[in-house]
C-alpha positions, 0 to 999 in steps of 0.5 A: 723518500729522503727521510727513509734513506736518512733513517737507513743510513743512520740505523745501519751505517751510523751516519751521524756517528761517521759525520761526527768522526769525519768532523773530528778528523777534519779538525785535526787535519786543519790543526796539523796543516797550521802546524806544518805551515811553519815548515813548508811555508805560507804558499803551501798552507794557502794551497792546502786551504784551496784544496780543502775549499774545493775538495780537490788536490792538484795531483798533476802539479804535485807529480810535475814537481817531482819530475822537475829538471834535476830532481831525478839527478838530485835523488840519485845523488842522495841515494848514491851518497847514502849507499856509499856511506853505508858501504863505507861504514860496513867495510871500514872496521872490517878492513881496518882490523887486519891492516892494524894488526899486521905490520907493513913488512908482513903485507910485503911478505904476503904479497911476494908469497901470493905472487910466487903462489900464483905463478909469478916466478914461471912468468918472470922466467918466460919473460927473461928467456924471451928477452935473452 
């Protein structure tokens, strides 16, 4: 019966072709693992070799490493720094242009005009009248 199932697998699914492709992929992965050992260190490479030998990955340990004390805080700090940098990079040219073209006396005049427009004089009159 086994030869019949092998014949079906080879005929309909191309099992020989898949086995050859799988071996080629495994060889490429091994080559990448050897190259990555320089970046991640020998302990990482040894772990990948153990995973290959057993056909398993220790997902529990990988997940536990993501949730080490301080890992979340570090990730949040990196995210906040990246976001703040993006906002700063966007706002700097937008705010720099008007600050550069309008002289300081113009900003003072603009602030006084805005104070008067928003009712600042009426407020000052009420405060002065209340004290007097």
